[in-house]
C-alpha positions in Angstrom: 33.1 -2.2 23.9 34.6 -3.2 27.4 37.3 -5.7 27.6 37.9 -8.1 30.1 40.8 -10.7 30.8 39.7 -13.9 32.5 42.6 -15.7 34.1 40.6 -19.0 35.1 40.7 -22.6 34.8 39.1 -24.0 31.4 35.5 -24.7 32.6 34.9 -21.6 34.7 36.5 -19.4 32.0 34.5 -20.7 29.4 31.1 -20.1 31.4 32.3 -16.7 32.0 33.1 -15.8 28.8 29.6 -16.8 27.5 28.0 -14.9 30.1 30.1 -11.7 29.5 29.8 -11.8 25.8 25.9 -12.3 26.1 25.9 -8.9 28.1 28.0 -6.9 25.3 31.5 -7.4 26.7 34.6 -8.5 24.6 37.0 -11.2 26.5 40.2 -12.7 26.1 41.1 -15.8 28.2 44.7 -16.3 29.6 45.5 -20.2 29.8 47.9 -19.5 32.9 49.3 -16.6 35.2 52.3 -15.9 32.9 50.2 -15.3 29.8 47.5 -13.5 32.0 50.5 -11.0 33.5 51.8 -10.6 29.6 48.8 -9.4 28.5 47.7 -7.4 31.1 50.9 -5.3 30.8 51.0 -5.3 26.9 47.3 -4.6 26.2 44.3 -2.6 27.6 41.6 -4.2 29.4 38.9 -2.8 31.6 38.9 -5.6 34.0 41.0 -8.8 35.2 39.2 -11.6 36.6 41.7 -13.7 38.3 41.8 -17.2 39.8 44.3 -16.8 42.9 45.8 -20.2 42.5 46.6 -20.2 38.3 49.1 -22.9 37.6 52.5 -20.8 36.5 52.2 -17.8 38.7 50.8 -17.0 42.1 47.8 -14.5 41.8 48.7 -12.3 44.6 52.4 -12.2 43.3 50.8 -11.4 39.9 48.7 -8.4 41.5 52.1 -7.2 43.2 53.9 -7.1 39.9 50.8 -5.6 38.1 50.8 -2.7 40.5 54.6 -2.2 40.7 54.6 -1.5 37.1 52.0 1.1 37.9 49.0 -0.7 36.2 45.7 0.9 36.9 43.7 -2.4 36.0 40.8 -3.0 38.1 41.2 -6.6 39.4 38.5 -9.3 40.8 39.8 -12.1 42.6 38.2 -15.6 42.5 39.0 -18.7 44.4 37.7 -21.7 46.2 39.3 -20.8 49.4 37.3 -18.4 51.6 39.9 -18.3 54.5 39.9 -14.9 55.9 43.8 -14.8 55.3 43.3 -15.3 51.5 40.7 -12.4 51.4 43.0 -10.0 53.2 45.8 -10.9 51.2 44.0 -10.1 48.0 42.8 -6.6 49.3 46.4 -5.7 50.8 47.4 -6.1 47.0 45.2 -3.6 45.8 42.4 -6.0 44.2 39.1 -4.6 43.9 37.1 -7.4 45.3 36.8 -11.1 46.2 34.5 -13.9 44.9 34.4 -17.6 46.0 33.2 -20.1 44.0 30.6 -21.4 42.9 30.2 -18.1 41.4 26.9 -15.6 41.3 27.4 -14.1 38.0 24.5 -11.6 38.5 26.8 -10.3 41.7 30.1 -10.4 39.5 28.6 -8.4 36.8 26.9 -5.9 39.4 30.6 -5.3 41.0 32.3 -5.0 37.4 29.4 -2.2 36.8 30.4 -0.5 39.9 34.3 -0.7 38.9 33.4 0.8 35.6 31.4 3.6 37.2 34.4 4.4 39.8 36.9 4.6 36.8 34.9 7.0 35.0 34.5 9.3 37.6 38.3 9.1 38.7 39.0 10.0 35.1 36.7 12.6 34.5 34.4 11.2 32.5 30.5 11.9 32.7 28.3 9.6 34.9 26.9 6.8 33.1 23.8 6.3 35.5 20.8 8.4 35.9 19.2 7.9 39.1 15.9 9.7 40.6 13.8 8.3 43.3 13.1 4.5 43.0 14.4 4.7 39.3 17.7 3.8 38.0 19.0 3.7 34.5 22.4 2.3 33.4 23.2 3.8 30.3 26.3 1.7 29.4 24.7 -1.5 30.2 21.1 -0.5 28.9 19.5 -1.6 32.3 16.6 -0.1 34.2 15.6 -0.8 37.7 12.5 0.4 40.3 14.0 -0.4 43.2 16.1 -3.4 43.4 13.8 -5.0 40.7 15.2 -5.1 36.9 12.7 -3.8 34.3 12.8 -4.8 30.6 12.6 -2.0 28.6 12.8 -1.7 24.7 14.9 0.5 22.8 12.4 3.4 22.4 11.2 3.1 26.0 14.7 3.3 27.3 15.5 6.3 25.3 12.2 7.9 26.5 12.9 7.3 29.9 16.5 8.7 29.4 15.2 11.9 27.7 12.8 12.3 30.5 15.2 11.6 33.4 17.9 14.2 31.9 15.3 17.0 32.9 13.9 15.7 36.2 10.9 18.1 36.8 11.0 20.0 33.8 8.2 19.8 31.4 9.3 18.2 28.1 7.3 18.9 25.1 5.9 15.9 22.7 7.8 17.7 19.9 11.1 17.4 21.9 10.7 13.9 23.0 9.7 12.9 19.6 13.0 14.3 17.8 14.9 12.9 20.8 13.6 9.5 20.8 12.4 8.7 17.1 14.2 11.7 15.1 10.6 12.8 13.7 9.5 16.4 13.5 6.1 16.7 15.4 3.1 16.9 13.2 -0.5 17.0 14.4 -2.2 13.6 15.0 1.4 11.7 15.8 0.4 9.9 19.4 3.5 7.9 19.6 4.9 9.6 22.5 1.6 9.3 24.1 1.7 5.6 23.5 5.1 4.7 24.8 4.5 7.0 28.0 1.7 4.6 28.8 4.0 1.7 28.1 6.6 3.2 30.7 3.5 3.7 33.2 2.6 0.1 32.9 6.5 -1.0 33.9 7.4 2.1 36.3 4.3 3.1 37.8 1.8 5.6 37.2 2.8 8.2 39.5 6.1 8.5 38.0 5.4 10.5 34.7 3.1 13.3 35.0 1.0 14.6 32.1 1.2 18.2 31.8 -2.0 19.3 29.7 -1.2 20.9 26.6 2.5 21.2 27.4 4.2 17.6 27.4 5.4 15.5 30.3 7.3 15.9 33.5 9.5 13.1 35.1 8.8 13.3 38.8 10.8 11.5 41.8 7.8 9.5 43.5 
């Protein structure tokens, strides 16, 4: 589970903590800049969400201290100030992005997802996002999109789509899909794969998954 350190005022941090936990993240709240700096250096986090004007420690100075100690912790800055000088100061001191209040949580979450992907690539970890045509499947956050529109998928629908997208334009047999998604050996008369392909077509569009007669299914890029 990804860990996020929130260094923010009480009202904003409580709201952020709730929303992040609802999306599957572990959170730790620092009451001031000194505690945030101490925790950042002592423990491992995947992201620091930092208010530039935290009492007890100037936000930009804190970033300088973290970078001086070669702490490679992604930082997202929050502030009510929108002056250009604040924005430039944050980036000059190696913060990854900058958000003004009131916060758009969906935008913040999308930015964090991007930071995680960048980390995975730089550390040589496997890519956690599958993309083909209009379809984007985020394996870490268990989300699917058609273009810019989020699509709700059940766990079985998600796993079935993942299995097909891992083999784009290859025919995948019903036996293989049944085993990948449900862990069953194939037996005559079982049509659960066909049923769930039907569910996916309703949500993604009929041209996305092709039926190959007597052989299985093929994911296209339409």
